[in-house]
C-alpha positions as CSV (number, residue, x, y, z in Angstrom):
1,M,188.2,127.7,55.1
2,A,185.0,129.7,53.9
3,V,182.3,127.4,52.4
4,T,181.7,128.4,48.9
5,A,180.1,127.1,45.9
6,S,183.8,125.5,44.4
7,T,186.4,124.0,45.8
8,P,189.2,126.1,47.3
9,I,192.4,126.1,45.6
10,E,194.0,125.8,49.4
11,L,192.3,122.5,49.5
12,V,193.4,121.7,46.3
13,N,197.3,122.4,46.8
14,A,197.3,120.4,50.1
15,A,195.8,117.3,48.2
16,Y,198.6,118.0,45.6
17,A,201.0,118.0,48.0
18,R,200.5,114.7,49.3
19,F,201.0,113.3,46.0
20,D,204.3,115.0,46.2
21,E,205.1,113.5,49.9
22,R,203.7,110.0,49.1
23,I,203.6,108.8,45.7
24,D,207.5,108.0,45.4
25,A,207.6,106.3,48.6
26,A,205.0,104.0,47.9
27,R,206.4,102.8,44.4
28,T,209.5,102.0,46.9
29,R,207.5,100.4,49.7
30,L,205.2,98.1,47.3
31,G,207.9,97.8,44.5
32,H,205.7,98.4,41.6
33,P,204.5,101.3,39.1
34,L,201.2,102.9,40.2
35,T,197.8,103.4,38.5
36,L,196.3,106.7,38.8
37,A,193.6,104.9,41.0
38,E,196.6,103.9,43.3
39,K,198.0,107.1,43.5
40,I,194.9,108.7,44.3
41,L,194.1,106.4,47.0
42,I,197.6,106.3,48.5
43,A,197.5,110.2,48.9
44,H,194.2,109.8,51.1
45,L,195.5,107.1,53.3
46,A,195.0,107.9,57.0
47,D,198.2,105.9,57.6
48,P,200.6,106.3,54.8
49,D,202.2,103.0,55.8
50,A,199.3,101.1,56.2
51,E,199.5,97.4,54.7
52,I,197.9,97.5,51.7
53,E,196.2,94.2,49.6
54,R,194.2,94.4,46.7
55,G,190.5,93.1,47.5
56,G,191.7,92.1,50.9
57,T,192.9,94.7,53.7
58,Y,190.4,97.2,54.8
59,N,192.0,100.8,54.8
60,D,191.3,104.4,56.4
61,L,191.2,107.0,53.9
62,N,190.5,110.9,54.4
63,P,188.1,111.9,51.7
64,D,188.6,115.9,50.5
65,R,184.6,116.5,50.5
66,V,181.5,114.7,51.1
67,A,178.2,115.6,49.0
68,M,174.4,114.6,49.6
69,Q,171.6,114.3,47.6
70,D,168.3,115.7,49.6
71,A,166.6,112.0,49.4
72,T,169.8,110.5,51.3
73,A,170.7,113.7,53.3
74,Q,168.0,113.5,55.6
75,M,168.8,110.3,56.8
76,A,172.5,111.3,56.8
77,L,172.2,114.5,58.6
78,L,169.7,113.1,61.5
79,Q,172.5,110.7,62.4
80,F,174.9,113.6,62.1
81,V,173.0,115.4,64.4
82,T,173.1,113.0,67.3
83,A,177.0,113.1,67.2
84,G,176.9,116.6,69.3
85,L,179.6,118.1,67.3
86,P,179.3,121.8,66.3
87,Q,180.4,121.9,62.4
88,V,181.1,119.4,59.9
89,A,184.8,118.2,59.8
90,V,185.1,118.4,55.8
91,P,183.9,120.3,53.1
92,S,180.1,118.9,52.8
93,T,177.3,119.8,50.7
94,V,173.3,119.5,50.3
95,H,171.5,119.2,46.9
96,C,168.1,119.1,46.1
97,D,167.3,117.3,43.3
98,H,165.6,114.2,44.7
99,L,162.2,115.3,45.6
100,I,160.9,117.1,42.6
101,Q,158.3,115.3,40.9
102,A,158.2,115.3,37.3
103,K,154.3,116.0,36.2
104,E,153.8,119.2,34.0
105,N,156.9,121.1,33.3
106,A,159.9,122.8,35.3
107,H,158.3,125.9,36.5
108,V,155.0,124.4,38.1
109,D,156.6,121.4,39.0
110,L,159.4,123.1,41.1
111,L,156.7,125.2,42.9
112,A,154.6,122.0,43.7
113,A,157.9,120.6,45.2
114,E,158.7,123.6,47.3
115,E,155.1,123.5,48.5
116,T,154.8,119.8,49.1
117,N,158.3,119.2,50.6
118,A,158.7,122.8,52.4
119,E,159.0,120.7,55.8
120,V,161.9,119.0,54.4
121,Y,163.8,121.7,52.6
122,D,163.8,124.1,55.8
123,F,165.2,120.9,57.7
124,L,168.1,120.4,55.3
125,E,168.7,124.1,55.1
126,S,168.5,124.8,58.8
127,V,171.2,121.9,59.5
128,S,173.3,123.1,56.5
129,A,173.1,126.3,57.9
130,K,173.6,125.4,61.5
131,Y,176.9,122.8,60.8
132,G,178.6,124.7,58.4
133,L,177.5,122.9,54.8
134,G,176.8,124.4,51.5
135,F,173.2,124.1,50.2
136,W,172.0,124.2,46.7
137,K,168.7,125.3,46.7
138,P,165.7,123.1,45.0
139,G,166.0,124.0,40.9
140,A,169.9,124.4,41.1
141,G,170.6,121.0,39.4
142,I,171.2,117.5,39.5
143,I,173.8,116.6,42.5
144,H,176.6,115.0,40.1
145,Q,176.2,117.8,37.5
146,V,176.7,120.0,40.1
147,V,179.4,118.5,41.8
148,L,181.5,118.3,38.1
149,E,180.6,121.9,37.2
150,N,181.7,123.2,40.7
151,Y,183.5,120.8,43.0
152,A,185.5,117.9,41.5
153,F,188.6,118.2,41.1
154,P,191.8,115.8,39.2
155,G,193.4,113.7,41.9
156,G,190.8,114.4,44.5
157,M,189.0,112.3,46.7
158,M,184.9,112.4,47.6
159,I,182.1,110.3,49.0
160,G,178.8,111.2,48.1
161,T,175.5,109.7,49.0
162,D,174.5,108.4,45.9
163,S,175.5,105.6,44.1
164,H,176.5,107.5,40.7
165,T,178.6,109.7,42.9
166,P,181.6,108.3,40.3
167,N,180.1,111.0,38.0
168,A,183.2,113.0,39.2
169,G,185.7,110.6,37.8
170,G,185.2,112.4,34.6
171,L,187.4,115.1,35.9
172,G,189.8,112.1,37.3
173,M,188.7,112.3,40.7
174,V,188.1,108.9,43.4
175,A,184.6,109.8,43.7
176,I,182.5,106.6,45.7
177,G,178.8,106.3,46.5
178,V,178.6,105.7,49.9
179,G,175.3,105.0,52.5
180,G,174.5,108.0,54.9
181,A,176.5,106.3,57.6
182,D,179.6,106.8,55.8
183,A,179.2,110.4,55.2
184,V,178.4,110.7,58.6
185,D,181.9,109.1,59.7
186,V,183.6,111.7,57.4
187,M,181.7,114.5,58.5
188,T,182.7,113.7,62.2
189,G,186.1,113.4,61.4
190,F,186.9,109.9,61.3
191,P,187.9,108.2,58.2
192,F,186.3,106.5,55.8
193,N,186.7,102.6,55.6
194,V,186.8,100.4,52.4
195,R,188.2,97.3,51.5
196,W,191.1,98.4,48.9
197,P,189.8,97.7,45.6
198,R,190.9,95.7,42.6
199,L,191.9,97.3,39.7
200,I,190.1,97.3,36.2
201,G,191.4,98.8,33.2
202,V,189.6,99.7,30.1
203,H,191.6,100.3,27.3
204,L,190.3,102.8,24.5
205,T,191.9,102.7,21.4
206,G,190.7,104.9,18.0
207,E,188.2,107.6,18.3
208,L,184.3,107.7,18.3
209,N,182.7,108.2,15.1
210,G,179.3,109.0,13.8
211,W,176.6,108.1,15.9
212,A,178.4,106.7,18.5
213,S,179.2,108.4,21.6
214,P,180.8,108.1,25.0
215,K,177.3,106.6,26.4
216,D,177.7,103.5,24.1
217,I,181.2,103.0,25.8
218,I,180.0,102.0,29.6
219,L,176.5,100.7,27.3
220,K,179.5,98.1,26.0
221,V,181.3,97.7,29.1
222,A,178.1,97.1,31.3
223,D,177.6,94.2,28.5
224,I,181.2,92.6,29.1
225,L,181.2,93.0,32.4
226,T,177.6,92.6,33.8
227,V,175.9,94.2,36.9
228,K,178.3,92.6,39.4
229,G,181.5,92.3,37.3
230,G,182.7,95.5,38.7
231,T,182.1,94.7,42.3
232,G,184.8,95.3,44.4
233,A,187.1,97.3,41.8
234,I,187.8,100.8,40.1
235,V,187.5,100.8,36.8
236,E,190.4,103.0,35.4
237,Y,189.9,103.7,31.9
238,F,193.1,104.7,29.5
239,G,195.1,104.7,26.4
240,P,194.5,107.2,23.3
241,G,190.9,106.5,22.8
242,A,190.5,108.3,26.4
243,A,191.9,111.6,25.3
244,S,189.7,111.9,22.3
245,I,186.6,112.3,24.7
246,S,185.3,115.1,26.5
247,A,185.2,115.3,30.3
248,T,181.5,115.6,30.5
249,G,181.6,112.2,28.0
250,K,184.0,110.9,30.4
251,G,181.3,111.6,33.3
252,T,178.8,109.8,31.5
253,I,180.9,106.8,31.6
254,C,181.9,107.1,35.1
255,N,178.3,107.7,36.3
256,M,177.3,104.6,34.8
257,G,179.8,102.6,36.3
258,A,177.5,102.2,39.0
259,E,175.5,99.7,36.9
260,I,178.2,97.0,37.0
261,G,179.0,97.4,40.8
262,A,182.4,99.3,40.3
263,T,183.3,101.2,43.5
264,T,184.0,103.8,41.4
265,S,185.7,104.8,37.6
266,L,187.9,107.3,36.6
267,F,190.0,109.0,33.8
268,G,193.6,110.0,34.0
269,Y,194.1,114.2,33.8
270,D,194.3,115.6,30.2
271,D,193.6,118.6,28.2
272,A,189.8,117.9,27.8
273,M,189.8,118.2,31.3
274,A,191.8,121.3,31.6
275,R,189.0,122.9,29.1
276,Y,186.2,122.0,30.9
277,L,188.0,123.4,34.3
278,K,188.7,126.7,32.4
279,A,185.1,126.7,31.1
280,T,183.4,126.6,34.6
281,G,185.5,129.2,36.0
282,R,188.1,127.2,37.8
283,E,191.2,128.4,35.8
284,A,193.4,128.0,38.9
285,I,192.6,124.6,39.6
286,A,193.5,123.8,36.3
287,D,196.9,125.5,36.3
288,A,197.7,123.5,39.7
289,A,196.5,120.5,38.0
290,N,198.9,121.3,34.9
291,A,202.0,121.5,37.5
292,V,201.2,118.0,39.1
293,A,200.2,116.3,35.6
294,H,202.5,113.4,35.9
295,H,201.0,111.9,39.0
296,L,197.4,112.4,37.8
297,R,198.0,109.7,35.3
298,S,198.8,106.1,35.8
299,D,202.5,105.4,35.5
300,D,204.3,104.9,32.3
301,E,205.2,101.1,32.7
302,V,201.4,100.5,34.0
303,L,200.4,102.2,30.5
304,A,202.9,100.4,28.6
305,N,201.9,96.5,30.2
306,P,198.3,97.1,31.4
307,A,198.0,93.2,31.8
308,D,201.1,93.3,34.6
309,H,199.4,96.1,36.5
310,F,195.5,95.6,36.1
311,D,193.4,92.5,37.8
312,E,191.6,92.5,34.4
313,V,192.1,94.6,30.9
314,V,189.0,95.2,28.6
315,E,189.7,96.2,25.3
316,I,187.5,98.3,23.1
317,D,188.3,100.1,19.8
318,L,186.0,103.3,19.7
319,S,186.2,103.4,16.0
320,T,184.4,100.4,15.5
321,L,181.9,100.8,18.2
322,Q,178.1,100.9,17.0
323,P,175.3,103.0,18.9
324,H,174.2,100.8,22.0
325,I,170.7,100.1,23.9
326,N,170.8,98.3,27.0
327,G,167.2,96.5,28.5
328,P,165.0,96.1,29.6
329,F,164.5,95.3,32.9
330,T,168.4,95.3,33.9
331,P,171.2,98.0,32.3
332,D,173.6,94.8,31.1
333,L,171.5,93.5,28.7
334,A,173.0,95.0,25.6
335,R,172.8,94.9,22.3
336,E,173.5,97.4,18.9
337,V,170.7,99.2,18.3
338,G,169.9,97.9,15.0
339,E,169.6,94.5,16.6
340,L,167.0,95.5,19.2
341,G,163.8,95.5,16.8
342,A,164.2,91.5,15.9
343,E,165.1,90.7,19.4
344,A,162.2,92.6,20.8
345,R,159.6,90.9,18.4
346,E,161.4,87.6,19.8
347,N,160.8,88.8,23.0
348,G,157.3,90.3,23.2
349,W,158.5,93.4,24.1
350,P,156.5,96.6,22.4
351,L,157.9,97.8,19.4
352,E,155.9,101.3,19.7
353,V,157.6,103.8,21.8
354,S,155.2,105.4,24.3
355,S,157.8,107.9,25.8
356,A,161.6,108.8,25.2
357,L,163.5,111.0,27.9
358,V,166.6,112.9,27.4
359,G,168.6,114.1,30.2
360,S,169.4,113.2,33.9
361,C,172.9,113.1,35.8
362,T,174.4,110.7,33.1
363,N,173.8,112.6,30.2
364,S,172.7,116.4,30.5
365,S,175.7,118.1,29.3
366,Y,176.1,121.0,27.0
367,E,177.6,118.5,24.3
368,D,175.2,115.3,24.9
369,I,172.2,118.4,24.1
370,T,173.7,119.8,21.3
371,R,174.0,116.2,19.6
372,A,170.3,115.4,20.3
373,A,169.4,118.9,19.2
374,S,171.1,118.7,15.7
375,I,168.6,116.0,14.9
376,L,165.8,117.3,16.0
377,R,166.6,120.6,14.0
378,H,167.6,118.4,10.7
379,A,164.3,116.3,11.2
380,A,162.1,120.0,11.4
381,E,164.0,120.7,8.2
382,N,162.8,117.8,6.6
383,G,159.5,117.9,7.6
384,L,159.8,115.2,10.4
385,R,158.1,115.0,13.6
386,V,158.3,112.9,16.7
387,K,156.0,110.4,17.0
388,T,155.9,110.0,20.8
389,E,156.1,112.0,24.1
390,L,159.7,113.5,24.4
391,M,160.9,115.0,27.7
392,I,164.1,116.7,28.6
393,T,165.8,117.5,31.9
394,P,168.5,119.8,32.0
395,G,171.1,118.6,34.7
396,S,171.4,122.1,36.2
397,E,170.7,125.5,36.4
398,Q,173.7,126.8,34.5
399,V,173.4,123.7,31.6
400,R,169.4,125.1,31.4
401,A,170.4,128.6,31.1
402,T,173.1,128.2,28.5
403,I,170.9,125.5,26.5
404,E,168.0,128.2,26.4
405,R,170.4,131.4,25.8
406,D,171.7,129.1,22.9
407,G,168.3,128.4,20.9
408,L,168.7,124.5,22.1
409,L,166.0,124.6,24.2
410,E,163.9,126.1,21.6
411,T,164.8,123.5,19.1
412,F,163.2,120.8,21.9
413,E,160.0,122.8,22.3
414,A,159.7,123.4,18.8
415,A,159.3,119.4,18.4
416,G,156.8,119.2,21.3
417,A,159.2,118.4,24.0
418,T,158.4,119.2,27.5
419,V,161.1,120.4,29.4
420,L,161.3,119.4,33.1
421,A,162.9,120.7,36.3
422,N,166.7,120.6,36.9
423,A,166.2,117.5,38.9
424,C,166.1,113.6,38.8
425,G,162.9,113.7,38.1
426,P,161.6,110.3,35.8
427,C,165.1,108.5,36.5
428,I,164.6,108.0,39.9
429,G,160.9,107.4,39.6
430,Q,159.6,110.5,40.5
431,W,157.5,110.9,37.6
432,N,153.5,111.4,38.1
433,R,152.5,109.4,34.8
434,T,148.9,109.2,33.7
435,A,149.2,108.1,30.0
436,V,149.9,104.1,31.2
437,S,148.7,101.8,34.0
438,E,149.8,99.2,35.7
439,G,149.4,95.9,33.6
440,E,149.8,97.9,30.3
441,K,152.8,96.9,28.8
442,N,155.0,99.6,27.0
443,T,158.2,100.8,26.1
444,I,160.0,104.0,27.0
445,V,163.2,104.9,25.8
446,N,165.6,107.2,28.2
447,S,169.5,108.1,28.2
448,Y,169.5,107.6,32.0
449,N,171.4,105.0,34.0
450,R,169.4,102.2,35.7
451,N,166.2,100.5,34.0
452,F,165.1,97.8,36.6
453,P,161.1,97.6,36.8
454,K,159.5,100.4,38.0
455,R,162.3,102.5,38.2
456,N,161.3,105.2,35.9
457,D,157.4,105.4,36.5
458,G,156.5,102.5,39.2
459,I,154.9,100.7,36.8
460,S,156.2,97.3,36.7
461,T,155.3,96.4,32.8
462,T,156.9,99.3,31.4
463,H,160.0,98.3,29.2
464,A,162.8,100.9,29.7
465,F,165.4,101.1,27.8
466,V,168.9,103.0,28.2
467,T,170.9,104.7,25.6
468,S,172.3,108.1,24.0
469,P,170.4,111.0,24.1
470,E,170.9,111.1,20.4
471,T,169.5,107.4,19.8
472,T,166.4,108.4,22.1
473,V,165.9,111.0,20.0
474,A,166.2,109.0,16.7
475,L,163.7,106.6,18.0
476,A,161.4,109.2,19.5
477,L,161.2,110.2,15.8
478,A,160.5,106.7,14.8
479,G,158.2,106.0,17.2
480,T,159.5,102.6,17.2
481,L,162.4,100.1,18.2
482,D,162.4,98.7,15.1
483,F,164.5,101.2,13.8
484,N,168.4,101.8,13.1
485,P,169.5,105.5,12.4
486,L,172.6,104.5,11.0
487,T,171.0,102.7,7.9
488,D,166.7,103.0,7.9
489,T,165.0,106.0,6.6
490,L,161.9,108.2,8.0
491,T,158.7,109.0,5.5
492,N,157.8,112.6,6.1
493,D,154.1,114.1,5.1
494,Q,155.1,114.6,1.5
495,G,156.2,110.8,1.2
496,E,160.0,111.5,0.9
497,E,162.3,109.2,2.4
498,I,164.8,111.0,4.7
499,T,167.7,109.9,6.3
500,L,168.3,111.2,9.5
501,A,171.8,113.6,9.6
502,V,174.6,112.0,11.7
503,P,174.6,113.9,14.9
504,V,177.0,117.3,15.7
505,G,178.0,118.4,19.0
506,E,179.6,121.2,20.6
507,E,182.1,120.2,23.2
508,L,181.7,123.3,25.2
509,P,179.5,126.6,24.8
510,A,181.7,129.0,22.5
511,R,180.1,132.3,24.6
512,G,181.0,130.2,27.8
513,F,178.3,129.1,30.3
514,D,175.4,130.8,31.4
515,P,175.1,130.5,35.5
516,G,171.4,131.1,35.2
517,E,169.7,131.7,38.8
518,A,171.9,131.2,41.7
519,G,171.0,128.4,43.5
520,F,173.9,127.9,46.2
521,I,173.3,129.2,50.1
522,A,176.4,129.6,52.0
523,P,176.1,128.8,56.1
524,P,176.3,132.1,58.1
525,E,179.5,132.9,60.1
526,N,177.7,132.7,63.3
527,A,175.1,129.9,63.7
528,S,174.9,129.9,67.4
529,D,170.8,131.1,67.1
530,I,169.9,128.5,64.7
531,E,168.0,125.8,66.0
532,I,166.8,122.5,64.4
533,V,163.4,121.4,65.2
534,V,161.4,118.4,64.2
535,S,158.1,118.3,65.3
536,P,157.0,114.7,67.0
537,D,154.1,114.9,64.6
538,S,155.6,115.1,61.7
539,D,155.3,112.3,58.9
540,R,158.1,113.0,57.0
541,L,160.9,113.9,59.6
542,Q,161.6,112.0,63.0
543,L,164.5,112.0,65.4
544,L,166.6,108.7,65.8
545,T,166.8,106.7,68.9
546,P,170.1,104.5,68.6
547,F,169.7,100.8,68.1
548,E,170.2,98.2,71.0
549,P,174.4,97.0,71.3
550,W,174.3,93.3,70.7
551,D,173.9,91.1,73.9
552,G,176.8,89.2,73.7
553,Q,174.5,86.0,72.8
554,D,174.4,83.7,69.5
555,F,171.2,84.4,67.5
556,A,169.0,80.9,68.3
557,K,166.3,79.8,65.9
558,L,165.6,83.0,63.9
559,P,162.8,82.8,61.7
560,V,163.0,83.2,57.8
561,L,161.4,86.3,57.1
562,L,161.9,85.7,53.3
563,K,163.7,83.9,50.4
564,A,164.1,86.1,47.6
565,Q,163.7,84.7,44.1
566,G,166.1,86.6,41.6
567,K,167.1,89.9,41.6
568,A,166.5,91.7,45.2
569,T,168.2,95.4,44.1
570,T,167.6,98.3,46.8
571,D,164.5,99.3,44.2
572,H,163.2,95.8,45.5
573,I,164.4,96.1,49.2
574,S,163.0,99.8,49.7
575,M,160.9,101.8,46.5
576,A,161.8,105.0,45.6
577,G,158.8,106.8,43.8
578,K,156.0,107.7,46.4
579,W,158.3,106.5,49.2
580,L,160.7,109.4,48.7
581,K,158.9,111.6,50.9
582,Y,159.5,109.8,53.8
583,R,163.2,109.3,53.6
584,G,163.5,111.3,56.8
585,H,161.1,108.9,58.7
586,L,162.2,105.6,59.5
587,E,159.0,104.1,61.0
588,N,156.6,105.4,57.9
589,I,159.4,104.6,55.1
590,S,159.6,100.8,56.7
591,G,156.1,100.7,55.3
592,N,157.8,99.4,51.8
593,L,160.4,96.8,53.2
594,F,160.9,94.5,50.8
595,N,157.6,95.1,49.0
596,G,159.3,94.7,45.8
597,I,161.0,91.2,46.6
598,I,159.7,87.8,44.8
599,N,158.6,85.3,47.3
600,A,160.6,82.0,46.5
601,F,158.2,79.6,47.8
602,T,155.3,81.5,46.3
603,G,156.5,83.7,42.9
604,E,154.4,86.5,44.4
605,A,156.0,90.1,44.9
606,G,155.8,91.9,48.5
607,T,153.8,88.6,50.8
608,G,154.7,86.1,52.5
609,K,153.9,83.8,55.5
610,D,154.4,85.5,59.4
611,P,156.3,83.1,61.2
612,L,154.3,84.0,64.3
613,D,150.9,83.1,63.2
614,G,151.1,81.3,59.8
615,E,148.8,84.2,58.2
616,T,149.8,85.5,54.8
617,K,150.6,89.1,54.9
618,T,153.0,92.0,53.2
619,Y,156.6,91.5,53.7
620,P,156.2,95.2,55.7
621,D,153.5,94.1,58.0
622,I,155.2,90.6,58.5
623,A,158.6,92.8,59.6
624,K,156.3,95.3,61.6
625,H,155.0,92.3,63.5
626,L,158.3,90.6,64.3
627,G,159.8,93.9,65.1
628,E,157.1,94.8,67.5
629,S,157.0,91.4,69.1
630,G,160.8,91.9,70.0
631,V,161.8,89.0,67.4
632,R,165.0,89.1,65.8
633,W,164.7,87.5,62.1
634,V,166.9,86.9,59.0
635,A,166.1,87.4,55.4
636,V,167.6,84.8,52.6
637,G,168.6,86.1,49.0
638,D,170.3,85.0,45.9
639,E,173.3,87.1,43.9
640,N,174.0,90.6,43.8
641,W,171.5,91.5,47.0
642,G,171.5,95.2,47.1
643,E,172.3,95.9,43.7
644,G,171.6,99.5,42.3
645,S,171.5,102.9,44.6
646,S,173.3,103.7,47.6
647,R,170.1,104.2,49.8
648,E,171.2,103.1,53.0
649,H,166.9,103.1,54.1
650,A,167.4,99.2,52.5
651,A,169.6,98.6,55.8
652,M,168.2,100.7,57.8
653,E,164.5,99.4,57.3
654,P,165.4,95.7,58.3
655,R,167.2,96.7,61.3
656,F,164.8,99.1,62.4
657,R,162.2,96.0,62.4
658,G,164.7,93.7,63.8
659,A,166.9,91.9,61.3
660,A,169.9,90.2,62.5
661,A,171.5,89.2,59.5
662,I,171.0,88.9,55.7
663,L,172.1,85.6,54.4
664,V,172.9,85.6,50.6
665,R,174.9,84.1,47.7
666,S,176.6,87.7,47.0
667,F,176.1,90.9,47.8
668,A,176.6,94.5,46.0
669,R,179.5,96.4,47.7
670,I,177.5,99.7,48.8
671,H,174.7,97.5,50.4
672,E,176.9,95.1,52.1
673,T,178.6,98.1,53.8
674,N,175.7,99.9,54.6
675,L,174.2,96.3,56.6
676,K,177.6,96.5,58.8
677,K,177.2,100.1,59.3
678,Q,173.7,99.5,60.8
679,G,175.4,96.4,63.3
680,M,173.5,93.5,61.0
681,L,175.4,90.4,59.7
682,A,176.0,90.4,56.3
683,L,176.6,86.8,55.2
684,T,177.3,84.9,52.2
685,F,176.8,81.0,52.1
686,D,180.3,79.2,51.7
687,D,178.4,76.8,49.5
688,P,175.8,78.4,47.4
689,A,173.8,75.7,47.1
690,T,172.8,76.3,51.1
691,Y,170.2,78.8,49.5
692,D,168.2,75.9,48.0
693,A,168.1,73.7,51.0
694,I,166.1,76.6,53.4
695,G,162.4,76.0,53.6
696,E,159.6,78.6,54.4
697,D,158.7,77.3,58.0
698,D,162.9,77.1,59.0
699,T,164.3,78.9,61.4
700,I,168.4,79.8,60.9
701,S,170.7,80.0,64.5
702,I,174.0,81.7,64.0
703,T,176.8,80.6,66.2
704,G,180.4,81.7,67.6
705,L,179.5,85.2,67.4
706,A,182.1,85.9,70.6
707,D,184.8,84.7,68.3
708,L,183.9,86.8,65.0
709,T,187.7,87.8,63.9
710,P,188.0,89.4,60.5
711,G,187.2,86.9,57.6
712,S,186.7,84.3,59.9
713,K,183.5,81.5,58.7
714,V,180.3,81.8,60.9
715,R,178.9,78.5,61.7
716,C,174.8,78.3,60.9
717,V,172.2,75.6,62.0
718,L,169.4,75.3,59.8
719,N,166.7,74.1,62.0
720,H,163.5,72.2,60.2
721,P,160.0,72.0,61.3
722,D,160.5,68.5,62.0
723,G,163.3,68.8,64.4
724,S,166.0,67.9,62.4
725,T,168.8,70.0,61.7
726,E,171.6,70.7,59.2
727,E,174.6,72.4,60.1
728,F,176.4,75.0,57.0
729,L,179.1,77.4,57.0
730,T,178.7,81.1,55.9
731,N,181.5,83.9,55.1
732,Q,181.6,87.4,56.3
733,T,184.1,89.8,55.4
734,M,184.2,92.0,58.7
735,S,187.4,94.5,59.5
736,P,188.3,95.0,63.3
737,E,186.1,98.1,62.6
738,H,183.1,96.4,61.6
739,I,183.3,94.2,64.1
740,A,183.1,96.9,66.5
741,W,180.1,98.4,64.9
742,F,178.2,95.1,65.2
743,K,179.2,95.1,69.1
744,A,178.1,98.7,69.7
745,G,174.8,98.3,67.6
746,S,175.6,100.3,64.7
747,A,178.5,102.9,63.4
748,L,176.8,105.8,65.0
749,N,176.6,104.2,68.2
750,L,180.5,104.1,68.4
751,I,181.2,106.9,67.3
752,R,178.8,108.5,69.6
753,Q,181.0,106.7,72.2
754,E,184.1,107.8,70.6
755,L,182.5,111.5,71.1
756,G,182.1,111.0,74.6
757,G,178.2,110.8,74.1
758,E,176.3,108.1,75.3
C-alpha cells in the first residue's frame, strides 16, 4: 500500500469489515450491549476470542497506524533500526513539531530550527525513507492537528508517541499515547499490549452558549475527575450535547483528556465528523463511515441506561456551563473565570498577566481562531488594545494558510500579536523567554493543555493558567486575572466603558481549507541505497546498546537514590525545554534525570545524598556514579508517579543509569508501561504508609523474583542502617509478556530475540 498524506480508503474499509465480522459475535459472547470504545477495541483484538475483563486482563491489539513526533521519534526509530527489518509493518508517520523554539517569529524561528536541528531532521527523514514511513517536514504542523486533518478516521485505532495522541478521538478514533517502545512493537509487526480499560461515560446535555467553549467541558471534567481520575480508563462522551460540538471541538476535549490520566477519550460518529472529513478532502471516508454508522456509536441500550454499562458516569449540562480557567501548577485546579481574581488575591498569585498565548495542538482549529479573532476585532472597533504580550501558534500549515487567506492572522497582528511557527513552541517549554527571569513571580494565560511548574518557559515562579482561546484573548485585553468577560467592562482611551462582545466562530471555512505549502514527503519506492549514519562523535544522536538481561537473582540491599516529595511528573523526571536537543542521545539526556524532583528528606529540588560516598550531589550525578559503579538502585515516590507526557526517556534514563525498580504509592498509566518496557519493576506499596517508613540511608531488597506471576505480590525488605529490617509487600500489574520483558532486559531485547537477532 502506497504511503500517502492520508489514510487510504482500503485501510478504512478493511477496518470496517472487522466490525461486521466481530461486533454481533462479541455481544453474544460477552452477553451485554457494547459501548463505542468496546466495539473499536474488539474490532482490533489480535485474538477476537480473547478473555476480556475491564481493569483486569491484558490484551493484544493491532492498531491501524502509528504516529510519532520528532522528539520521541528519535529514540523510537533508534530502537526500530536495531530490529533489522526492511520496513515498518503498519502505516507510520514522523512529524517535526517539537524542536522548533519560539523566540522571534514563525519565519526566523523555523530557519533557526532547521539549522540547529539539521542532523536530527536528516536522521529522521533518512530513516523514514529507508523504512517506509511518511515524513512531515518542520513547519508542516503539530502532530495532533496534522493527524486530525489527514489520518484519523471514525472507528480506527492508532497509537502515537505523545500523550496528547487522543486528540484523534475528536473523529471517533481510539488513539492512545504510548512510549516509543510500544510504537516499536507495532512497527515491527507485534501487537500493542494494554490492560483492558475501564469505561467512564460523560453524558452531555444542553448546548454551549455565550462564552462557553468545548475547552470548558474538559476543564470541568478535570475538576471532577482530577489528574488521576481517568487512569486506566477510556472516557467516552455521548448524549444530545455531544452532537452540538464540532469535530475540532471534540478533538480539544479528547486532547486534554491526557491531563486526567485517561487511556484515551472519544466521541461517537455524527454529522459534525462527516462535515469535517469532507472539508478536509476525505469524502470517501465519510461515505464509508456513513455506511457503518450503527457500529460507530454505542449501542442504543448503552445510551438509554449508561449507568448500567459504564463504570462511572459524569453528567454535564452544557447550557449552564460557564467559562473555566484552571491552574496554576496543575491542570485540575479549576474554577469559573469570574472566581479567579478573588482566589488569586487570597493565594498571592500575581494578578497582572505577563503573557497570553493562543493555539497549540489543543486549541488551534479554524473555529478556535475565528472565535478569538472576533473578540479582537470588536475590541479594536471600540478602542481597546491588548495590555500584555500576545502570541498565536497555528496548529498546522493548512490552518495557518487558511486563517491568513481569510484575514484572521491580520486581525491578530493588528492587535500586536506575534505569530509563531506551526509547532508546539511554548506549550512544551520551547520558548526562549527573556522578559522574565527565574525567581520572578508572574502569571501567564494560555489555551494549552498542561501547566506544571517550568512547563512553558522553564521558570519555576511562572504561574500558568489554562483556558479557552477566547478567554485567553479577553484576559490579554484586560491585562489582569481579575476580569470576568461575561459581566465586567474595559475602559478605552476615551474613557468609555466597553463590554466585550460574545465571541462568534465559524466551524469550517466557507471557502474551504487552503493547504498552504506542502509539508509531506513520501518514502521512495526503492530505498536500498539509503544508509543510516550516526556519527560516534554526535552529541544529538547515539546508537543504542541493549540493556543486560536479568541475571536470575533477587535484588539485595539496593540503595535508595531518592525519595520524592509531592508531584513527580515526567517533566520532573526528565525535563523538556533545553533538554529536547538530546532526545536522541541517551547518555547526554540522562544529564537531566530527576532534576525537578523534590527531595523528601531536605525539601530541595534535584539534589540528594550519594549512597556510595555520602556527599550531596545533583540527582543526575548520583545516578551516573551509581551506574558507572555497577550498583543497581531504586527510587521511591508518592501518588501518580510519571503523570504527564508519554516520554519514554523518563523510563529509559533510570534504566540506563542502573535502576532496578521504582516503588511508589501509584503510577500514571503510560509511565508504568514505559518502565516495564525497559525491563524495570514498577511496584506499588501494598500499604501506602510504607512510603513514610523509608529513610535516606535505608536499602531495599526485592525477593522472590524467580516466582513472579501476573498480579502476584512482591515481598521486599527494608534494611535500616542500624541492622534492623522490616518486611513489606508491593503490588505489580505484570502480564506474562511483561515478565518476559523483565527477564529479557527490555521489550526490545525480546523483540530482537523473536526476530532472530542477537
